[in-house]
C-alpha positions in Angstrom: -25.3 -0.5 49.7 -24.8 -1.0 53.5 -22.6 1.0 55.7 -20.2 -1.9 55.9 -19.7 -1.7 52.2 -19.3 2.1 52.4 -16.5 1.6 54.9 -14.9 -1.2 52.8 -14.9 1.0 49.7 -13.3 3.9 51.7 -10.5 1.7 53.0 -9.8 0.5 49.5 -9.0 4.2 48.4 -5.3 5.1 48.2 -5.1 8.7 49.1 -2.6 11.4 49.4 -2.4 13.1 52.8 -2.2 16.5 51.1 -5.4 15.8 49.1 -7.1 14.7 52.4 -6.0 18.0 54.2 -7.1 20.2 51.3 -10.4 18.5 50.7 -11.6 16.7 54.0 -15.1 16.4 52.7 -14.2 14.5 49.6 -15.5 16.6 46.9 -12.5 15.9 44.6 -11.4 12.4 45.5 -14.5 10.6 46.8 -16.1 8.5 44.1 -19.6 9.8 43.1 -21.6 6.9 44.5 -19.9 7.1 47.9 -20.4 11.0 47.9 -24.1 10.5 47.3 -24.3 8.1 50.1 -22.5 10.4 52.5 -24.8 13.2 51.5 -28.0 11.1 52.0 -27.1 9.1 55.0 -25.9 10.8 58.3 -24.2 7.5 59.4 -22.1 7.4 56.2 -21.2 11.1 56.7 -19.9 10.3 60.2 -18.0 7.4 58.9 -16.4 9.5 56.2 -15.5 12.3 58.7 -14.0 9.6 61.0 -12.1 8.0 58.1 -10.5 11.3 57.1 -9.5 12.0 60.7 -8.0 8.7 61.1 -6.1 8.7 57.8 -4.7 12.1 58.6 -3.7 10.9 62.1 -1.9 8.0 60.6 0.0 10.3 58.2 0.8 13.0 60.8 2.7 10.7 63.1 6.1 12.2 63.6 7.7 9.6 65.8 11.0 8.4 64.8 11.1 5.0 63.2 12.7 2.2 65.2 14.8 0.1 63.0 15.3 -2.6 65.8 11.6 -2.9 66.9 11.3 -6.2 65.3 14.6 -7.5 66.6 13.5 -6.6 70.2 10.2 -8.2 69.9 11.7 -11.5 68.5 14.4 -11.4 71.3 11.6 -11.3 73.9 9.7 -14.3 72.4 10.6 -17.7 74.1 13.0 -19.8 72.1 11.4 -22.8 70.3 13.9 -25.5 69.7 12.4 -28.0 67.2 15.6 -29.9 66.6 18.5 -29.8 68.9 21.9 -29.1 67.6 23.2 -32.7 67.8 20.3 -34.0 65.8 20.7 -31.2 63.2 24.5 -32.0 63.0 23.6 -35.7 62.3 21.0 -34.8 59.7 23.6 -32.6 57.9 26.4 -35.1 58.2 24.0 -37.8 56.7 23.1 -35.5 53.9 26.8 -34.8 53.2 27.8 -38.5 53.3 24.9 -39.3 50.9 26.0 -36.4 48.6 29.6 -37.5 48.6 28.5 -41.1 47.9 26.4 -40.2 45.1 28.9 -37.8 43.6 31.6 -40.6 43.9 29.4 -43.2 42.2 28.4 -40.7 39.4 31.5 -38.7 38.8 34.2 -41.3 39.8 34.3 -43.1 36.5 34.3 -39.9 34.6 37.2 -38.5 36.4 39.1 -41.8 36.4 38.7 -41.9 32.6 41.5 -39.2 32.3 38.9 -36.9 30.6 39.1 -38.8 27.2 36.1 -37.4 25.4 35.4 -40.7 23.8 35.2 -42.4 27.2 33.1 -39.6 28.7 30.7 -39.8 25.6 30.6 -43.6 26.4 29.5 -42.9 29.9 26.9 -40.3 28.8 25.5 -42.4 25.9 23.4 -44.8 28.3 21.8 -41.7 29.8 21.2 -40.1 26.4 19.6 -43.4 25.1 17.5 -43.9 28.2 16.2 -40.2 28.0 15.2 -40.8 24.3 13.5 -44.1 25.2 11.6 -43.1 28.4 11.9 -39.5 29.4 10.0 -38.2 26.4 7.1 -40.4 27.2 7.1 -39.4 30.9 7.4 -35.6 30.7 10.2 -34.9 28.4 12.8 -32.3 29.5 11.3 -32.1 33.1 12.7 -35.5 34.1 16.1 -34.7 32.7 16.2 -31.3 34.4 15.1 -33.0 37.7 18.0 -35.5 37.4 20.4 -32.7 36.5 19.2 -30.7 39.6 19.8 -33.7 41.7 23.3 -34.1 40.4 24.0 -30.3 40.8 22.7 -30.4 44.5 24.8 -33.5 45.3 27.8 -31.8 43.8 27.2 -28.6 45.8 26.7 -30.4 49.0 29.9 -32.3 48.4 32.0 -29.2 48.0 29.9 -26.6 50.1 31.8 -25.2 53.1 30.3 -26.1 56.5 30.9 -22.7 58.1 33.4 -24.1 60.5 37.1 -23.6 60.2 39.3 -26.7 60.0 41.6 -27.3 62.8 45.2 -27.1 61.6 47.4 -30.1 62.3 
C-alpha cells in the first residue's frame, strides 16, 4: 500500500475529537493494517501525526458561525441575467394563455353540461376506451398518469396567482 492510499484511508475515518485527544497515536481507533504501516514506515507515522493535528485543529475552531456568509458571497458576485424581465413576462404570459386555452377546451364541455353524471360519463368514455385500446400497449398506466399530470398542470397554471396584486377599479 502506498502513502497515498494510507492518507486516503485515514481521511475516510469518521473520528470523534475526544477520541483523537485521548489517543493521538491511534492505538484504539486506527485499523490494524494502518497501525502496522505507521509503525514500519516513518513517512506514514509523520502523515498520521499530521492527520491527528489537522483534525484536532479543525475541531478546536471556536470562531462564531456566520449565518450570512453565503449571502454576502452571493451578493458580491456579478449578476448574470440570462433572460430579461420582459422576455420572462412574455414566456409566463404565453404559458398562462396556453394553460387557459387547454383548460377551456378540456373542461368547458364538462362544466357546460351542468354536472349531469351521465353527460360527464359520456365525455370520459372516449378517453376510457382509448386508454384500453392504446395505452395498455404503449406503457399502461404511465401514459394515463402523464396525461393526468398535464391536465393538472394546466389547471394549476390557469388558477395559480401571479404574485402581483390586481389593481382595483
